[in-house]
The first five atom37 places (N, CA, C, CB, O) and aatype in JSON, in Angstrom:
{
  "aatype": [20, 20, 20, 20, 20, 20, 20, 20, 20, 20, 20, 20, 20, 20, 20, 20, 20, 20, 20, 20, 20, 20, 20, 20, 20, 20, 20, 20, 20, 20, 20, 20, 20, 20, 20, 20, 20, 20, 20, 20, 20, 20, 20, 20, 20, 20, 20, 20, 20, 20, 20, 20, 20, 20, 20, 20, 20, 20, 20, 20, 20, 20, 20, 20, 20, 20, 20, 20, 20, 20, 20],
  "atom_mask": [
    [1, 1, 1, 1, 1],
    [1, 1, 1, 1, 1],
    [1, 1, 1, 1, 1],
    [1, 1, 1, 1, 1],
    [1, 1, 1, 1, 1],
    [1, 1, 1, 1, 1],
    [1, 1, 1, 1, 1],
    [1, 1, 1, 1, 1],
    [1, 1, 1, 1, 1],
    [1, 1, 1, 1, 1],
    [1, 1, 1, 1, 1],
    [1, 1, 1, 1, 1],
    [1, 1, 1, 1, 1],
    [1, 1, 1, 1, 1],
    [1, 1, 1, 1, 1],
    [1, 1, 1, 1, 1],
    [1, 1, 1, 1, 1],
    [1, 1, 1, 1, 1],
    [1, 1, 1, 1, 1],
    [1, 1, 1, 1, 1],
    [1, 1, 1, 1, 1],
    [1, 1, 1, 1, 1],
    [1, 1, 1, 1, 1],
    [1, 1, 1, 1, 1],
    [1, 1, 1, 1, 1],
    [1, 1, 1, 1, 1],
    [1, 1, 1, 1, 1],
    [1, 1, 1, 1, 1],
    [1, 1, 1, 1, 1],
    [1, 1, 1, 1, 1],
    [1, 1, 1, 1, 1],
    [1, 1, 1, 1, 1],
    [1, 1, 1, 1, 1],
    [1, 1, 1, 1, 1],
    [1, 1, 1, 1, 1],
    [1, 1, 1, 1, 1],
    [1, 1, 1, 1, 1],
    [1, 1, 1, 1, 1],
    [1, 1, 1, 1, 1],
    [1, 1, 1, 1, 1],
    [1, 1, 1, 1, 1],
    [1, 1, 1, 1, 1],
    [1, 1, 1, 1, 1],
    [1, 1, 1, 1, 1],
    [1, 1, 1, 1, 1],
    [1, 1, 1, 1, 1],
    [1, 1, 1, 1, 1],
    [1, 1, 1, 1, 1],
    [1, 1, 1, 1, 1],
    [1, 1, 1, 1, 1],
    [1, 1, 1, 1, 1],
    [1, 1, 1, 1, 1],
    [1, 1, 1, 1, 1],
    [1, 1, 1, 1, 1],
    [1, 1, 1, 1, 1],
    [1, 1, 1, 1, 1],
    [1, 1, 1, 1, 1],
    [1, 1, 1, 1, 1],
    [1, 1, 1, 1, 1],
    [1, 1, 1, 1, 1],
    [1, 1, 1, 1, 1],
    [1, 1, 1, 1, 1],
    [1, 1, 1, 1, 1],
    [1, 1, 1, 1, 1],
    [1, 1, 1, 1, 1],
    [1, 1, 1, 1, 1],
    [1, 1, 1, 1, 1],
    [1, 1, 1, 1, 1],
    [1, 1, 1, 1, 1],
    [1, 1, 1, 1, 1],
    [1, 1, 1, 1, 1]
  ],
  "atom_positions": [
    [[-7.86, -4.12, 3.87], [-7.59, -3.08, 4.84], [-8.74, -2.96, 5.84], [-7.36, -1.74, 4.14], [-8.52, -2.73, 7.03]],
    [[-9.94, -3.13, 5.34], [-11.09, -3.03, 6.25], [-10.98, -4.08, 7.35], [-12.41, -3.2, 5.48], [-11.16, -3.78, 8.53]],
    [[-10.69, -5.29, 6.98], [-10.57, -6.37, 7.96], [-9.49, -6.06, 8.98], [-10.28, -7.7, 7.25], [-9.65, -6.34, 10.17]],
    [[-8.4, -5.48, 8.54], [-7.31, -5.12, 9.46], [-7.77, -4.06, 10.45], [-6.08, -4.62, 8.67], [-7.47, -4.15, 11.64]],
    [[-8.5, -3.05, 9.98], [-9.0, -2.01, 10.89], [-9.96, -2.6, 11.91], [-9.69, -0.9, 10.09], [-9.95, -2.22, 13.08]],
    [[-10.8, -3.52, 11.45], [-11.78, -4.13, 12.35], [-11.09, -5.03, 13.37], [-12.82, -4.93, 11.54], [-11.34, -4.91, 14.57]],
    [[-10.23, -5.92, 12.9], [-9.61, -6.9, 13.79], [-8.53, -6.3, 14.7], [-9.02, -8.01, 12.98], [-8.5, -6.6, 15.9]],
    [[-7.67, -5.47, 14.15], [-6.53, -4.98, 14.93], [-6.88, -3.77, 15.79], [-5.4, -4.62, 14.0], [-6.3, -3.59, 16.86]],
    [[-7.83, -2.96, 15.32], [-8.09, -1.71, 16.02], [-9.5, -1.61, 16.58], [-7.85, -0.56, 15.11], [-9.85, -0.61, 17.22]],
    [[-10.32, -2.63, 16.33], [-11.67, -2.65, 16.89], [-12.63, -1.67, 16.24], [-11.6, -2.37, 18.34], [-13.64, -1.3, 16.85]],
    [[-12.33, -1.25, 15.01], [-13.24, -0.34, 14.32], [-14.5, -1.1, 13.89], [-12.55, 0.31, 13.1], [-14.4, -2.27, 13.5]],
    [[-15.66, -0.47, 13.94], [-16.84, -1.09, 13.35], [-16.65, -1.19, 11.83], [-18.13, -0.27, 13.69], [-15.99, -0.35, 11.23]],
    [[-17.22, -2.21, 11.22], [-16.98, -2.49, 9.8], [-17.42, -1.35, 8.88], [-17.69, -3.75, 9.4], [-16.68, -0.99, 7.96]],
    [[-18.59, -0.77, 9.11], [-19.08, 0.27, 8.19], [-18.22, 1.53, 8.23], [-20.52, 0.64, 8.54], [-17.85, 2.02, 7.16]],
    [[-17.88, 2.08, 9.39], [-17.0, 3.25, 9.39], [-15.61, 2.93, 8.8], [-16.84, 3.78, 10.81], [-15.01, 3.78, 8.15]],
    [[-15.12, 1.72, 9.04], [-13.83, 1.34, 8.45], [-13.93, 1.34, 6.93], [-13.38, -0.05, 8.97], [-13.02, 1.84, 6.25]],
    [[-15.01, 0.8, 6.4], [-15.21, 0.78, 4.96], [-15.31, 2.2, 4.4], [-16.46, -0.01, 4.6], [-14.78, 2.48, 3.33]],
    [[-15.99, 3.09, 5.12], [-16.11, 4.48, 4.67], [-14.75, 5.16, 4.61], [-17.03, 5.27, 5.61], [-14.45, 5.88, 3.65]],
    [[-13.92, 4.94, 5.61], [-12.58, 5.53, 5.61], [-11.78, 5.06, 4.4], [-11.83, 5.18, 6.91], [-11.09, 5.85, 3.76]],
    [[-11.89, 3.8, 4.11], [-11.15, 3.25, 2.97], [-11.73, 3.76, 1.66], [-11.18, 1.72, 3.0], [-10.98, 4.15, 0.76]],
    [[-13.04, 3.77, 1.55], [-13.69, 4.24, 0.32], [-13.3, 5.68, 0.0], [-15.22, 4.13, 0.45], [-13.13, 6.04, -1.16]],
    [[-13.16, 6.5, 1.04], [-12.78, 7.9, 0.85], [-11.27, 8.11, 0.86], [-13.43, 8.75, 1.92], [-10.77, 9.23, 0.85]],
    [[-10.55, 6.98, 0.88], [-9.1, 6.97, 0.81], [-8.46, 7.81, 1.92], [-8.65, 7.48, -0.54], [-7.52, 8.57, 1.7]],
    [[-9.01, 7.62, 3.12], [-8.47, 8.31, 4.28], [-7.56, 7.41, 5.11], [-9.61, 8.83, 5.15], [-7.06, 7.81, 6.16]],
    [[-7.35, 6.2, 4.61], [-6.42, 5.27, 5.25], [-5.27, 5.06, 4.28], [-7.12, 3.91, 5.63], [-5.48, 4.66, 3.13]],
    [[-4.08, 5.31, 4.74], [-2.9, 5.12, 3.9], [-2.29, 3.77, 4.22], [-1.87, 6.27, 4.11], [-1.81, 3.56, 5.34]],
    [[-2.3, 2.85, 3.26], [-1.69, 1.56, 3.53], [-0.17, 1.7, 3.64], [-2.05, 0.54, 2.43], [0.44, 2.48, 2.91]],
    [[0.39, 0.95, 4.53], [1.85, 0.93, 4.71], [2.31, -0.51, 4.66], [2.28, 1.62, 6.05], [1.63, -1.4, 5.18]],
    [[3.42, -0.73, 4.05], [3.94, -2.08, 3.92], [5.38, -2.08, 4.41], [3.84, -2.57, 2.45], [6.22, -1.33, 3.92]],
    [[5.63, -2.94, 5.37], [6.98, -3.1, 5.88], [7.69, -4.16, 5.05], [6.98, -3.48, 7.39], [7.18, -5.27, 4.9]],
    [[8.84, -3.83, 4.52], [9.67, -4.83, 3.87], [9.57, -4.96, 2.37], [9.39, -6.08, 4.43], [9.89, -6.04, 1.87]],
    [[9.15, -3.94, 1.6], [9.14, -4.14, 0.15], [10.54, -4.42, -0.4], [8.55, -2.91, -0.55], [10.7, -5.03, -1.46]],
    [[11.55, -3.97, 0.35], [12.92, -4.24, -0.09], [13.28, -5.72, 0.07], [13.91, -3.39, 0.7], [14.32, -6.16, -0.42]],
    [[12.43, -6.47, 0.74], [12.67, -7.9, 0.95], [11.78, -8.78, 0.07], [12.45, -8.25, 2.41], [11.78, -10.0, 0.23]],
    [[11.04, -8.17, -0.86], [10.1, -8.94, -1.67], [10.77, -9.62, -2.86], [9.0, -8.05, -2.17], [10.26, -10.62, -3.37]],
    [[11.89, -9.09, -3.31], [12.58, -9.65, -4.47], [13.71, -10.57, -4.02], [13.12, -8.53, -5.38], [14.39, -10.29, -3.03]],
    [[13.91, -11.66, -4.75], [15.05, -12.52, -4.41], [16.36, -11.78, -4.67], [14.99, -13.83, -5.22], [16.44, -10.89, -5.51]],
    [[17.37, -12.17, -3.94], [18.69, -11.57, -4.15], [19.33, -12.16, -5.39], [19.61, -11.78, -2.91], [18.91, -13.2, -5.91]],
    [[20.35, -11.5, -5.85], [21.13, -12.01, -6.98], [21.94, -13.22, -6.5], [22.07, -10.9, -7.57], [22.08, -13.43, -5.3]],
    [[22.47, -14.0, -7.44], [23.24, -15.18, -7.03], [24.38, -14.89, -6.05], [23.8, -15.84, -8.24], [24.75, -15.76, -5.26]],
    [[24.93, -13.68, -6.11], [26.02, -13.35, -5.18], [25.51, -12.85, -3.83], [26.94, -12.3, -5.8], [26.3, -12.47, -2.96]],
    [[24.16, -12.84, -3.64], [23.58, -12.44, -2.36], [23.26, -10.97, -2.23], [24.49, -12.82, -1.28], [22.72, -10.55, -1.21]],
    [[23.57, -10.18, -3.24], [23.28, -8.74, -3.19], [21.85, -8.49, -3.67], [24.29, -7.93, -4.04], [21.29, -9.3, -4.4]],
    [[21.26, -7.36, -3.25], [19.9, -7.04, -3.71], [19.86, -6.83, -5.23], [19.38, -5.78, -3.0], [20.82, -6.35, -5.83]],
    [[18.75, -7.21, -5.82], [18.55, -7.0, -7.26], [18.23, -5.53, -7.49], [17.4, -7.91, -7.82], [17.2, -5.05, -7.01]],
    [[19.08, -4.8, -8.2], [18.79, -3.37, -8.41], [17.53, -3.12, -9.23], [19.97, -2.71, -9.09], [16.95, -2.04, -9.14]],
    [[17.09, -4.09, -10.01], [15.86, -3.91, -10.78], [14.64, -4.02, -9.87], [15.78, -4.96, -11.92], [13.65, -3.31, -10.08]],
    [[14.69, -4.89, -8.87], [13.65, -5.05, -7.84], [12.23, -4.93, -8.38], [13.85, -4.02, -6.75], [11.5, -4.04, -7.95]],
    [[11.81, -5.8, -9.3], [10.48, -5.63, -9.91], [9.32, -5.73, -8.93], [10.3, -6.66, -10.97], [8.34, -5.01, -9.08]],
    [[9.41, -6.6, -7.96], [8.3, -6.71, -7.01], [8.2, -5.48, -6.12], [8.46, -7.97, -6.14], [7.11, -4.95, -5.89]],
    [[9.33, -5.02, -5.62], [9.33, -3.83, -4.77], [8.84, -2.61, -5.55], [10.73, -3.57, -4.21], [8.09, -1.79, -5.03]],
    [[9.26, -2.51, -6.79], [8.82, -1.39, -7.63], [7.31, -1.47, -7.86], [9.57, -1.38, -8.99], [6.63, -0.45, -7.83]],
    [[6.79, -2.67, -8.08], [5.34, -2.83, -8.28], [4.58, -2.41, -7.03], [5.01, -4.29, -8.64], [3.51, -1.8, -7.13]],
    [[5.12, -2.74, -5.85], [4.48, -2.34, -4.59], [4.43, -0.82, -4.48], [5.22, -2.94, -3.38], [3.4, -0.26, -4.13]],
    [[5.53, -0.17, -4.77], [5.59, 1.29, -4.69], [4.61, 1.92, -5.68], [7.02, 1.79, -4.96], [3.92, 2.88, -5.34]],
    [[4.54, 1.38, -6.88], [3.58, 1.9, -7.88], [2.14, 1.72, -7.4], [3.79, 1.19, -9.24], [1.31, 2.61, -7.58]],
    [[1.83, 0.57, -6.81], [0.47, 0.33, -6.31], [0.12, 1.3, -5.18], [0.32, -1.12, -5.83], [-0.99, 1.83, -5.15]],
    [[1.05, 1.52, -4.26], [0.8, 2.47, -3.17], [0.63, 3.89, -3.7], [1.94, 2.42, -2.14], [-0.23, 4.63, -3.24]],
    [[1.45, 4.25, -4.68], [1.33, 5.59, -5.27], [0.0, 5.74, -6.0], [2.49, 5.85, -6.24], [-0.64, 6.79, -5.91]],
    [[-0.42, 4.72, -6.72], [-1.69, 4.78, -7.45], [-2.86, 4.92, -6.48], [-1.88, 3.53, -8.32], [-3.8, 5.67, -6.73]],
    [[-2.79, 4.2, -5.37], [-3.83, 4.3, -4.35], [-3.91, 5.74, -3.83], [-3.57, 3.31, -3.19], [-4.99, 6.31, -3.72]],
    [[-2.78, 6.3, -3.52], [-2.76, 7.66, -2.96], [-3.16, 8.69, -4.0], [-1.36, 7.98, -2.41], [-3.9, 9.62, -3.68]],
    [[-2.7, 8.54, -5.23], [-3.02, 9.51, -6.28], [-4.51, 9.51, -6.6], [-2.21, 9.22, -7.54], [-5.06, 10.53, -6.99]],
    [[-5.14, 8.37, -6.44], [-6.59, 8.31, -6.69], [-7.36, 9.14, -5.67], [-7.08, 6.85, -6.64], [-8.5, 9.52, -5.92]],
    [[-6.75, 9.42, -4.55], [-7.4, 10.22, -3.51], [-7.14, 11.72, -3.68], [-6.93, 9.78, -2.13], [-7.77, 12.53, -3.01]],
    [[-6.24, 12.07, -4.56], [-5.88, 13.48, -4.76], [-6.89, 14.12, -5.71], [-4.44, 13.61, -5.32], [-7.07, 13.65, -6.83]],
    [[-7.53, 15.19, -5.27], [-8.5, 15.86, -6.14], [-7.84, 16.39, -7.42], [-9.17, 17.01, -5.38], [-6.69, 16.82, -7.4]],
    [[-8.57, 16.34, -8.5], [-8.09, 16.87, -9.77], [-8.17, 18.39, -9.72], [-8.92, 16.31, -10.96], [-9.26, 18.94, -9.57]],
    [[-7.02, 19.09, -9.84], [-7.05, 20.55, -9.73], [-7.81, 21.23, -10.86], [-5.64, 21.08, -9.7], [-8.19, 22.39, -10.74]],
    [[-8.04, 20.51, -11.97], [-8.76, 21.13, -13.1], [-10.27, 21.06, -12.93], [-8.37, 20.45, -14.4], [-11.01, 21.65, -13.72]],
    [[-10.74, 20.34, -11.9], [-12.2, 20.22, -11.73], [-12.72, 21.19, -10.7], [-12.59, 18.81, -11.34], [-13.93, 21.23, -10.45]]
  ]
}
């Protein structure tokens, strides 16, 4: 993500790294519905293991940035 901020948006590397370290950048992925192969009949796989893994990874990233209300 840091490299993307630097190359695509011209951010200096250190501030880009700080934003990521503090989880102030939300990664977005276009096309997780296209990550799994279709079934033999050409329909989407309802199990979609790759797409589900992507969603879990994005959720874990975001949840790590959420303060613990008990602390």
